[in-house]
N, C-alpha and C positions, 0 to 999 in steps of 0.2 A: 814761219818764214824767217830766215836769218839774213842780216844785212850783207849785201854784196859790196864790200868796201874796196874802192879804187885806191884811196890814199888816206893817211892820217897825218895831220900837221899839228904840232904842239909848240906853243910859243909862251915864253915867260917875259913879262915886262916888269922891270924894277925901276922905281923912282928914288934916286939918291939925293936930289936937290930940287927945290921948288921955290921960285921967287927969291933965289939967292940964299935960301936957308937949307941947311943940311937936314935930311930925313934919316933919322937913325933910331931904329933899324929902317931900312928902305921899305916902302910899301911895295907889295908884289902881287901881280895878277897872272894867272895862267889860263890859257884858252886852248882847248883841244878840239879839233875839227875832223870829222869823218866825212869824206866825199863818197856817197853811195849811189848805186844804181836805183833809179826810181822805177819800181816794178809796175807802176800804173801810168807811166808817161804815155801820153797820146791817146788815152781812153778814159771814159767815165766809168768808175767802179763804185757801186753803192756801198759795199762792205769794205771799210778800210782797216779792218782788224789786223791784217798782216803788217801794215805800217805801224800800228800801235805796238805790236810785238817787237818790231825793229827799234822803236823808241825805248822800250824797256832794256833791250840789249845795249844800246848806245849810251843810255844814261849812266849805267854802271861803268862801262868801258871808258868813256870819256871823263867821267868824274874821277876815276882812279888815276888816269893819265895826268890829270891836272894836279892832284895831290902829290903824285910821284915827282912831277916836274918841279913843284915847289919844295920838295924835300921835307915835308912836314908830316906829322901824324894826322890821320883823318880828322880827329877831334879839334885840331888846331886851325882848321879851315874856318874862316869868318863869314864869307859871303859867297853867293853863287848866282848863276844865271844860265839861260839857255836860249838858243835861237836857231832858225833854219831858213835857208834860201833854196827855193825850188827853181830848177831850170825851166826854160820856156815851154817845154812839152808837158809840164806838170801843172798842178793847180795849187792854190794857196792852202786848200784843205788837206793836201798831202803833208805840208809842214805842220799843220795843226794836229793831225793824227799822230805824227811822230812825237811832238812836244808835250801834248797835254795828258792823255789818259794814263800813260804808264811810265814815262821817262823819269818822273820825279822820285818815285820810291827807290829805285836803284841809285840815283844820284845822292839822295839823302843817306843811304847806307854807305856810300863812298866817302862822305864827309862827316859821318856820325851825327845823327839827329837831323836837323833841318826842319824846325817847326813852322817856319814861314813859307808862304807861297814862293815858288821859284819864278823870279821875273823872266819874262819871255818876249820875243819878237819874232815875226815871220815876214818873209817877203819873197817876191819873185825876182830873178835876176840872171845874170850871165857871168862868164869868166872874168875874173878880176874885180868884180863889183864888191864894194865894202858891205860887210854884214856887221851890224851893231848888236852886241850882246849886253843887255842891261844887267846890272848887278844890284843885289840887296842883301842885307844881313840874313844869314841862314836861319836864325832862330827868332828874330824880332824885327818885323818889318818897319817899325818906327825909329830904328837907329839911323838917323840922317847921315852920319859920317860915312855910311856904307852905301848911300845912293850913288851909283857910279855906273860905269860901262867900259867896255873894251871893244875895239874894232878888230876885224880880221878880214883879210882878202887873200885869195889864192889865184894866181895868175891864170890857171887853166880850169877853174871850177866856179860854179857848177856848169857843166855842159848841159845841153838841152834836155837830156834824159837822166839827169842826176839831181840829187839833193845834197846840199852842204849842211851838215848838222854840227852845231857848236855848243860846247859847255864851257863855262868859265868858273873859276874858283879863285878866291883870294885868301891871303893870310892876314889881311889888315883892311882898314878903310882907306879913304882918300888921304893924300898927304895934306897936312896942315888943316884939318877940319875945324871949323869955328862958326857954324851956323846954329849951334845949340841943339836942344832936344835930348832925347834919351841917348845915353852913352852905351857903348858895347859892354862896358864893365857893369853897368847898372841893369842891363837887360836880364829878365827872368827866363825868357825863352820857352814858356809853357803854352801860351795861346797863339803863338806865331806873330803877335803884334808887338808886345812889350816884353 
């Protein structure tokens, strides 16, 4: 089953100053969101494999859109995250089916490598509600400077029989990180942790 996409929204956030200090180069986050028809809205379905296949399709598509929006080479991506919001005629398990079994591998291909787990969140909601997309370093989960997130809201999504699927990618960590821990430069990126 292929995703029936109603719309795609891509946003880039750049932070140039923080606490009166210049951020040079600016920290940048991109988030790409697909608003899709929920094929199982309004009914209980035991086999959610079609949603898993949609997750694989969207992981690559949205990951590439983020990398393109940032104008970077895939390998220059530093962190990533994923999230989904299901409209009221769906169920939370629909978001889980899209996000977990198959979305990660195509997203990792879009950002080259990605040894770390992809941080995720899921929720139910309606049009205009904020969806938080958590972020973490793509190769080393212990890189604290990349513990972050980005919000996205679409005024007319998700409708009752839709799912809003978001992928976020950054080219840097938080502005002015100073809580210690493993740095991005020191990360090995082989075990997904360090």
